[in-house]
Legacy VTK file of the C-alpha trace (Angstrom):
# vtk DataFile Version 3.0
C-alpha trace
ASCII
DATASET POLYDATA
POINTS 113 float
44.039 142.586 101.271
43.977 141.631 104.952
41.084 142.409 107.229
41.377 145.616 109.197
40.844 145.633 112.963
37.170 146.538 112.713
36.463 143.736 110.210
38.447 141.257 112.291
36.401 142.149 115.394
33.175 141.740 113.423
34.311 138.310 112.211
35.256 137.244 115.732
31.866 138.421 117.015
30.112 136.389 114.316
32.148 133.322 115.331
31.326 133.796 119.026
27.656 134.225 118.193
27.735 131.095 116.040
29.219 129.043 118.883
26.725 130.523 121.375
23.644 130.062 119.169
24.248 126.476 118.090
27.040 124.751 120.020
26.142 121.317 118.630
26.523 122.518 115.032
29.721 124.341 115.955
31.168 121.106 117.380
30.136 119.183 114.277
31.791 121.742 112.012
34.933 121.750 114.156
35.210 117.944 114.024
34.442 117.579 110.318
37.463 116.716 108.226
37.957 116.410 104.509
38.570 112.705 105.057
35.189 112.153 106.720
33.403 113.942 103.882
35.360 111.904 101.345
34.486 108.632 103.069
30.816 109.494 102.746
30.770 110.672 99.134
33.243 108.373 97.364
31.047 105.245 97.591
28.144 107.315 96.287
30.306 108.498 93.378
31.229 104.899 92.569
27.547 103.938 92.576
26.669 106.875 90.325
29.441 105.822 87.939
28.005 102.296 87.698
24.496 103.693 87.159
25.872 105.971 84.432
27.503 103.026 82.655
24.283 101.013 82.828
22.188 103.925 81.523
24.631 104.638 78.730
24.836 101.025 77.573
21.085 100.408 77.882
19.992 103.460 75.896
22.861 104.025 73.466
21.074 102.637 70.402
17.525 103.745 71.285
17.704 107.068 73.103
20.960 108.902 72.497
19.926 111.787 74.777
19.370 109.478 77.745
22.664 107.735 76.950
24.284 111.186 77.016
22.896 111.762 80.509
24.450 108.463 81.571
27.760 109.571 80.078
27.607 112.896 81.956
26.943 111.002 85.200
29.952 108.805 84.484
32.250 111.733 83.774
31.132 113.707 86.846
31.512 110.766 89.205
34.837 109.740 87.652
36.060 113.292 88.202
35.044 113.149 91.854
36.754 109.779 92.324
39.921 110.999 90.579
40.088 114.137 92.735
39.640 112.040 95.864
42.360 109.584 94.849
44.695 112.445 93.974
44.086 114.112 97.324
44.722 110.851 99.157
47.975 110.107 97.323
49.368 113.627 97.685
48.322 113.827 101.324
46.846 117.294 100.849
44.376 118.098 103.587
42.220 115.454 105.162
44.114 115.264 108.422
43.075 118.437 110.186
39.680 119.764 111.087
37.914 122.472 109.155
39.213 125.035 111.643
42.768 124.249 110.569
41.823 124.851 106.961
40.147 128.129 107.860
43.195 129.302 109.792
45.450 128.478 106.816
43.169 130.468 104.519
43.276 133.390 106.954
47.069 133.254 107.080
47.314 133.265 103.286
44.826 136.135 103.101
46.846 138.201 105.535
50.162 137.298 103.894
49.023 138.023 100.337
47.265 141.279 101.204
LINES 1 114
113 0 1 2 3 4 5 6 7 8 9 10 11 12 13 14 15 16 17 18 19 20 21 22 23 24 25 26 27 28 29 30 31 32 33 34 35 36 37 38 39 40 41 42 43 44 45 46 47 48 49 50 51 52 53 54 55 56 57 58 59 60 61 62 63 64 65 66 67 68 69 70 71 72 73 74 75 76 77 78 79 80 81 82 83 84 85 86 87 88 89 90 91 92 93 94 95 96 97 98 99 100 101 102 103 104 105 106 107 108 109 110 111 112
């Protein structure tokens, strides 16, 4: 269901107010890409994976619950890494700013509604 004129005007007013209230944040949001977020979080995910392996191997025979936590850390970080690799190989997103993503979502919303 697309936005009606009144809702669209309200949304535009909120956007204008956002840019007026905090222009520095608005610029940061406009410049943020999926690629920049990925570059920050993927090394962290790799580190968490290594920590999970170490925890799991260190506590597997003594504390199964703690080893389970290590396993959960491994699975979560491996999932993040796999999603990032998949996104990079398919080329989905990552090239345009967040505004481009928002405009695509708006177009789909209007088209589907």
